[in-house]
N, C-alpha and C positions, 0 to 999 in steps of 0.2 A: 647485586651486591648489596649488603643489608646498609640500611640507613640508621641513624642514631637512635631515633625514637620509635622504631617499629616493633611489632611483636608478630612471632609466630603464630600460625593458628591456634595452637594448645596453650600458649601462653595468653592470648587472645580470650579465647574461652574460659581459663580459670580466671582471669581479671574481670571478666564480664559476667560472669556466673552461669553462663549459658554452656550447653552442650557444643561440640564443634560442628554436628548437623545443623544448630540453628543458626551461627553463624554464615554457614553454607546457603541455607534457606534465606536469611535477610540480604545476602548477597544476590542470590538468583531474583528475588523481587527489587533488588535496585536500591535497597534503602543504605545498603554499608557497600564500601567498596574495598578490594586487597590489590595488589599486585606481585608479581611472581619475581623470584630471583631467576638469576640464570641456569640454577639447577631446577628450576619449576617449583620451588617451594612457595607457597601462598604467605604473603607478609601484610601485616595491618599497619597503617598508620596509628598512633597512638590515640590519636583524636577521634579516632571511629570509636573508642570506646564509650565517649558521652551520646553518641548516637544510639547505642546499643542501650545504653539506659535509659533513655528517652523512649524508645520501641517498648522495652519490657514495663515501664511505669505505665505508658499510654495502653497498651495491650492490657493490664491489670485492672484498670479502671473500663474498660470495653470500649476503647477507641480503634476501630478498624483498621487493618493495615493503611489501606488506601488512602485515609485521612492522616496518618501517620508520614506515608511518603509525601503527601501534599506539603505536609510542614517542614519535612527534612530537604526537599527540592529547594526551598527558600533560603536555605543555609549554606553558605559558601563551603566547598571543601578544600580549597588550597592554602588557605590560612587559619590560624587560630580563630575561633568564632567568640565575639565578645558577648556579655551579657545580654546587651540592648539587642545585639543581632538575633537572638535565642528568642528575646521576649518578642521582638518583632515577628520573627518566623511564627511563633504560637499565637500570637494574636487572636488568630480566626478561631481559636479553641474556648476562649474565655466564657464566649456565651453559651456553648454547648456544655462545657465543664461546669457551668453556675447551674445550669437547668437540669443536670444529671446528678449534682450535689442537692439540691432542692428535691427531686425524685426521690433519691435515697432517703434524705431526712424524713420525707412524709411517709414511705413505705416503714422506715424504722418507727415512726409515732404512730401510725395506724395499722399496722399488721394485725396486731393481736385484740384490737378495737373490739372487731365484732365476729371474727372468721372463728368458727367452733363454740362461741359463747352460750348460743341457744336463747339468747336474749328475746329473738323476736320482735323487736321493738321497733315498730315501723314509723315512729316519729323520730327518734334519732340516729337508726342504722344507716351508716353513709353506703351500703350495698345496696339497699332497697330501691328498685328499678320498676315504679309503677308502669303497668302495662308493657314491659319491656319496652319503653320509649327509647332508651340507650342502643337497642338493637338497631334501630331505623339509622344509626351513625355508624355503623359497622360490627363487626366483630370483633371479639376478645374484651379485656377489662376496659372500656372506653373511658372512665372516669381517671385512670392511670396513664393510658397510652394515645388517648384521642386527644381531640383539639385542646388547646389550652384554654378555652373558657371553659370546659367540662372540668377542667381540673380544680378549678376555684372550690 
């Protein structure tokens, strides 16, 4: 029997702005839950909309589903969740998101500084790497994804 605040899978998808297949995927991954009517129709509690919104926003900034799951697992399902409960559950993301914001700002501010300009100024170029010293610390853009001391 339908509950007063439940949504069909189609209604849930429309309200959440995702395809039905996305809801099925999130459910299979344990991120959201549904229940079945006696006629075996999938139904969602309206509170699952917030979970889908959190998932979508977090994914849009590159948070992996495994980390999203960890936060969602800290939030109770059986009752309406307060603002404080959401904040407490998401607290572990603060440092990670602050670091991502700083990295994105740095990328925005420095992306056009030297790449392709042809200046070849060894005194001021942030990409100059004397004797490939940064290669000793591993592959890839070490000043960008290396240790925090190399990011300074």
